[in-house]
N, C-alpha and C positions, 0 to 999 in steps of 0.2 A: 504494500499500499504506499501511498505518497504521505510523507510527513508534513510537507508544506500545506498550510491551511487546515491541518487536522486539529482536533480538540482532544487533547490527551489527558489522562489521568495516570499519575505515578504514585503508587504506594511506597511507603518508607522513604520519603522525599526529603526528609529533614537534614540529612548528612550523607557523607561517602558517596557511593555509586548513585544513590537516589537523587542527591543534589546534583551530581554531574549529568545524570540522564535529563533532568529538567533543562539544564543549560544547553545540552546538545539537541534537544528537541526545539528549543527556542532558536539556536543557531541554524537549524534545518528549515525554519519558517513556520513552525506550528503557530496556529492563530492563538491558542490558548493552552496553557497547562495548568491543571489542578494538581497542587502539590499536597499529597496526603500524608498526614502524620498522626500519631496518637495524641501528641500534645502540640496543637498549632502555634502555640506561643513560642515554639522553638524553630519556626519557620522564617524567621526574620532575614538570615542570610540568602535564603532561596527566594523569597519575595522580592529581595532588592536586585535579583538578576534582571528583573523587568516588571515593574509594579503594574504596568498596563496589561500584561499577558499572563501573569502567574497569579493564581488564585488560591488561597489557603483552603484545605479541606480536612476536617476532622475525620480521621479514619484509622481506627484500630482494627485490623483485618480480623481480629478474634471476637469482634463485638458485632452481632447481628443488627443491632440498632444503628450503629455507626455506619454499617455497610448500607442498610436500606436508606438512611438519611442521605448518604453520599451519592448514591444512584439517583435520587430525587434532586439534589443539588447540581450534579453534573450531568443533566439530562440531555446536554448537546454532545456528550462524548462520542468519539469515533475510534478512540485508540486507548486501550488499557495496558499499563505496564505493570505487571505484578513483580515488584521488586522487594517488597518487604521481606526480611528474613532474620532469623536468629541462628546463633551458634552456641553450643555447649560442648566442651571438651569432655571426653570420657569414652572408654571402650564398652562394647555391648554388654559384657557380664558385670561391669562395675557401675554403670549409670543406673539410678533409680528410674522406675517406670514414669514418675512425675516428670523427669528431665526429658524423656521420649515425648511425653504428651506436650509439654511446653513447645518443644521444637516443631512437632507435627501440627500443633494448633495454628502456627503462623505459616510454616513453609509448605504445608500441604492443605489443611483445611481452610486456612485464610485465602490461599490462591483459589481454591475451589469455590468459596462463598462469594469472592469478589467477581470471579468469572460468571458465576450464575446470575448475579445481581446486574452485571453491566453488559452481558451478551444481549439481553433484550433491547437495552438502550442503544447500543451500536447498531443493531439490526434495524431498529425504527429509524435511525439516522442514515440509512442506506447502506450500512456495511462498514467495514474497517478492519481493525485488528486487535488481537490480544497477544501480548509479548510476555512470556514467563522466564524470568531470570533464574536459571538453574545453577549448575556447577559441573566441572569435569568430574566430580565424585559421583555424578549420576552414572557414569560408566564403570567405575571402579572404586572401591571404598579405601579410605585411609582409616585404619583401625582406631586412632585416637579420636575421630569424629564420627562415632558410630551412628548417633541419632540424626546428625546432619546429613550424613550419607544417605541413610535410609529415606529421609524425608524428601531429599532432591531426586532420588531414583524414583520414588513414588509419585513425585510431581511430574517427572518426565513421562511415565507411563499415562498420567492423567492428562498431560498436555496433548498426547497422541489421540486419546479418546475425545477431547474437545475439538481437535482439528478435524476428525473425521465428522463429528456432529455438526459442526458450525460451518462447514464449507458451503453447505446448501444455502446458508443465510448470508453469504457473502462477507464472512468474517474469517480472516486469515489468522491462524494460531501459530506462533512462532516460538521456538525454544532457544534460549542463550545458554551457552555452556562455558562461562569464563573460567580461567585458572585463578590463582590468588590475586585479589586486588589489594591495592595498597590503601586500606581504609582501617578504621578503629577495630572492626570486627576481625580482621586478619592480623592485627598487631602482633599476636604471639606466634604466629606461624613463621618459622624461620627458614623461608625458601623465597626465591625471586618473585617479585610482584610487579604487576602492571599498574599504572596510575588509574585512578577512577576516571579521570577526564579521557584518556586514550581509550579505555574500555567503553565508556558511554558513547564516544564518537563512533567507534567501530559497530556498537549495537545499533545505533540509528541508521548507520550506512546499510546494515543488513536489513533492517526494516525496509528501507527504501528499495532494496533490491528484492524483497520478497523471499529472502532465503528462509526456509522452514527451520533449519538448523544453523544457528549463528555461532561461530567460534571467534570471539572478539580480540584474541591475544596469542602471541606466539606459543605459550605453553598449551593453550587449549587446542591449537591447530596440531601441534606435534603429538599431543596425547591421543587425539581423535585419529590421526593418520596411524599411529601405532596401534590403537585398539582395532580399528578395521582390519589390520593385517594379523594381528595376534592378540586377541583380547585377554587370554590366559596370562600372556607375559605382562601386560600392563597391570592385571590383577595382582601378580606377584610383586611387581614393582611397587605399586601403591601400598600392598600389604606389608612391605618392609619399611615404610615411612613412619 
């Protein structure tokens, strides 16, 4: 789909990759961007990017009330970017169930809920797109991030289901598989990272090109190429991290 003149909603827009996505969408000519955040008072730096085109949106993706209200407020939306995400460290046998639930409530159920709420809005506006920001750990797991791995793999499966269902409604559903991004979330991950700005710019370029699977950085591209050739080798490589 074309970003120019689109009306976008970005979840988790108050910092990191979310803030960078808002800027990249504005730079690509979006007519308006709704910046979603659990606490809109933290959106000051995002709103200052373009006071005329950026609108604050109270949106906790784990809150059905917030999601319903957001869909009513952003009733002109043509593009939803499901970016909100959380990360908890811990291996599968060590993390409590509550930790898995916290991660899944945002990364999987939040994505599902916002997609269900905004798909009818986008359809009514003539079609558009839903962009789900996932991760390269959708392909293979790093044991220290077991809940995050599982939530992103599940969200990838969900993305494929949504893509098939929404195609007839003229809604493209795109998956983004970034490697580590230099944000607060990944501050404790000691591996090379791509800047949020470069990642966001590549994501928006992928949306413009209509790429169903967007690999926005070198690590993502290298991982995907290796995974398509020998997924077991990548599993073992990631398993050793």
